[in-house]
C-alpha positions, 0 to 999 in steps of 0.5 A: 140783319139775320135771316132763317129760312124754316120749312115746315112739314113737307113741301109748304111752309106756314102761313107767314106770321110777321111781328114787329117789336120795339127794337125793330126786330122782325120775324117771320114765318114762312109758307108755299116756299121757304122764306127768311125770318128777319130780325133786325139789330145793327152789329159793328162787325157782320151782317148775319144770316141763316139760312136753310135751318133743319126742318122743326117739327112744330105745332102751332097752337092758339090763346086769347084773353077769352079763349074757350077751346080745349087743345086739340081745337086750338090747334091751327095752321092757320091763325085763330082768335076769341073763343076758338082759341085756349087758355094760357093753363091749357097750353101750359098744361099740354105744350110739348117740344117743338110747339108754338103758342100764339096769345092773340092781342089783349090783357090777359088776367092771370090769379096763379101760376097755372096761367101765368107763362108756366110751360109744364116741360121743357123743350129739347135742344132744336125742338124748343116752347115757343110762346110768343105774340102774334103779327105784332100785336098787342099782348099783356099779361096783368098781374094786378090779380096774380099773387104769383110770378109772370114768367116761371121756368121753374116749380118756383121753390126749391125742390132739390130736383133739377128735372123741375126746372124748365129749358129751352123755352122761348118767350118773346112780344109780351108785355108783362104789367103790374107784377110784384115777382117777374119771374124765377129760373132754377135749373133753367138753361137756354131759354130765350127772353126777347122783345118783352116789356117789364113794367110796373109793381101793384099798388105802391110797389111795397109787396115787392121782395128783394128779387123779382126776376132771379135766375137761380140754382144752376141755370146757365146758356139763357139769353135775354135780348131786346127787353125793357125793364123799368119801374119795380121796388120801393125804399121803405126803411131801406129798399127792395126790388131788383129787377133781375139778378143773375144768382142771389148777392146773398146765401150764396151756396154750391147747390144755388150757383152754377148761374154760368155761360149766361148772355144778357144783351140790347136791354134797357134796364131802369127804376129798380129799388136795392139795384137795378140788375145784378150778376152774383154768384155767376161765371163767364156771363157777358154782360153787353150793350145795355143800358142802366140807369136807376134816377129817382122815380119812386114815391112809395114809403120813405121816398116821399120826404125828400125834396122831389118826393121821389128817390132812386138807389143804386144802379149795377151790382157784382158781389157774392157772399157764399165765399166760394169760387162761384164768381167772377170771370165775367164780361161786362162792354159796351154797357151805359150805368148810369144816373144812380139816385140822381133827382132824388135820395136819400143817398148812402144812408146804410149802403151806396144809394146813388151808386154805378158798379158795385164790383165785389167778385174776381177776374172780370173785364170791365171795358168799353162802357159809359159811367154818367151821371151817378151822385156817388161813384162810377165804379167801387171795388169791395162791398160791406157784405160780400165775401168774394176776393175782389181781385184780378179785375180787368177794368179798361177803356171806360168813359167816366163822366159828370159823377158825384153832383146831386141835383134835385132837377138838372141845374138845380144842385142839393148839397143838403143830403145829410148821407153824402159822403165826399169821397164817394163821389169820385169816378171810382173808389177803393172800399176796404182794404187793399194789399190783404189778399184782397183788392188786389191784382186790379188793373185800371188803365187806358180809363178816360174821367172828366168832370168829377165832382170830388176833384174840385169840390168838398162839403163837409169833410176836409179833403178834396179826392181824385177821380180815381180815388184809390188811396194806397192800392197803387201798391197791389194793384196796376193803377195806371195811364188813365185820364183823370187824377189817381191816388189820394184825397189832400185838402187842396183842389185837383188839377182836372185833366184837359177837356176830352172834347166829347161830341154832345155831353148833355146828361140833362134827360135820362130818356134821351139816350135811346136804342135804334138798330141795335145801337144807343144813339141820342144823348150824351154822345161821348164819342171824341171830337177830331182835335180831342187831346185824348186820340192816341194817347192810351198804351198797350195792354200787355207785352209779349213774353218770349218770341215766336217764329211762325208760331200759333203760341203767344205767351203774354205777361197778362192775359186777363185783358181777353175773351175767346168767344167761349163765355155767354150762352151758346144761343148768341154764340154767332153773335160773341166773337173772340177778341183780336188782338194787335202784337208787335204793331197795331196793324199786325192783327189776329184774332184769338182762337183759346186763352188758357189763363192759368199760363197767360198763354193765347192759341191765335188763329193764325201763325206769326212772328214777334219778338219778345217784350213787344206790345200787345193791344185790343185790336177788336172786341166781341162784337167785331168792333175794330178798336184801335185805329190810329198809332196808339189806343184814345182813352175811354170807351170811344174810338176816334175812326181816322178821317171819319170813315162810316159804313152804316146799313139802311136796309133791310131794317126789320120791317121786310119779308125776304124769301130765298130767291127774290131780288131784293137790295141791300143799301148803305151809306158810306163815308170816307171810304173810297176802296169797293166793298166785298160781301161774302158768307160765313159759316162760323168764322170760316169764310164759306164764298163770296157774294160779290167783290169790287161793290162801289161803296159810293153806289150804296146798294147791290141788287141781290138774289137772297141766297145767291152765290157768286157762283150762282149757287145757291148756299145751304147750312145752318149758322151762316153769316153774311159779311159786308166790309172793306178789303182790309176789314177796317170799316164794316157794317152789319144787321143780325137778329 
């Protein structure tokens, strides 16, 4: 839960405007006295709360599908509707920093750039421009009559002038339907797109170009979260219609690069053309907790000739053909990349249709992701078109399941597809020539692969291939300690590793995996059962390089496994924690303060003592979740919690309006927790004070005077967080917006 007090113009606040989105978030604008702005999403570590923020000197304007008012008439601190509102075109032409544009319920039919969402100027830090639906109303911008983009944060073409970008804009709670071009950001930074739906192209989709939503030309620190993006593109001759690309994967230059420090999280992406989602000529981006899939869906063009009448294509791509140092060093964590080309074809043709994730950039961290249900591989290093060097990527603790199978429908196997390549139907594949200055110094470790087609099947070839089909790449890459066979193909079947015993590995329905209170849940559930042989059998990541006595400077053999909390958008900074590591023993943990990647040096948050050549593990990842329970890590993306300790918040749940000073209950469910809980307030990562100690975990409730500390004072400030946890921090639960 995240609560933000927003005083408006003097002592009184405005009438409350409550917005409930599909993801369960709720926004509340206060009145009469400071209120709480609440939007909910489950995190794994802290309950984020923003209190007593600085005043925002904003005007509120109202837009409707049949608005007729001029700009001055549409200004009101109380809701307007119908003809008393103005038009989107008027709002775009007149909006100023700090303004809030509320769109009233109905269907809007833009015809060009002037009456889509295209603000005439930027906001400024502290005074953003906001376009959003009012009070949870259904607002649809239908693009069937438009020749422009749905969202435009720039002029719409390369003017060469960074001043033509639009920055500090928020777009929230709006449905964009039937657009061939979803939007563009050029020279556009610090923008926020949240709780929106982007659905469907015009007609059969053949009018869609290659990029549908493009973040391009030095666009940084944008935050895209809680949205659903789907059904756009086609397959005619080849393919088109990438739902969203950060940087273009073709034609990269210095000018159109610099698309760095963007955060994309908690989104549902599916049904795209060439691929669904791309992170290309971009650096230091954070891609977390998204579900991305691309099973058969399009019936346009050549797809109608496939036995199922539909086809899908690639899922996700990270490539850059510029040959410049403008890509890589991105974090992919907690994503599910799935169903590439499943239930439809054709596969491969001139590309890698049916694939999961293609990586042809360097120094990325790919960890704690799921790859399942793809017709081809889960991950491929290298591509046919990119010019980047695929070096120094660290791919660890991912789960690969049910890859390489080609179904017309669930359980109906189709082996008549002449384009399928046996070698690609694996968990992980190296494309190209390793140890040639490319495909070098990558690390593949602690991953779990199960039920991989290529290990026990072959169609037309003479060989069976291991789950980790890496060939001679082992000579110049670290490929070790994975759950699954690795190496080259052979003429006899592989003996698969033992069943890791997933909770519920049902992958028959791509839409059975759903987003609830910030967590992707449902089927498949690739968590480990208590008797899984994969528990506590993985290894440490790196080792110390030299000893330290009461020191905060730690040198390790390889620091590229970790991030220090500086990646991703500044708008989402409060949601991203620097990694915690354990040094020497699994219980000796500390947070990372900063990292020097050139010297393999970590500055840690508090002093420690260690010996030379002792193990170093990841202890907490970027969402604050502890992922090291027991004597050693588990294989794969899902750490088993010994004893089944669970702490889950049940209220607030995203539908409440809370005001400072009110009596409210924080409620939770607890399992396997005998100790008491602590509730405390932090600013950033620094503890300011305590709300309560000795809270009985079994009681499931705490009566809270909203904003009150244990000493009776009320906290003020910005970027404040509430954390509820056990005394040792081993178990915690949270909500945020």
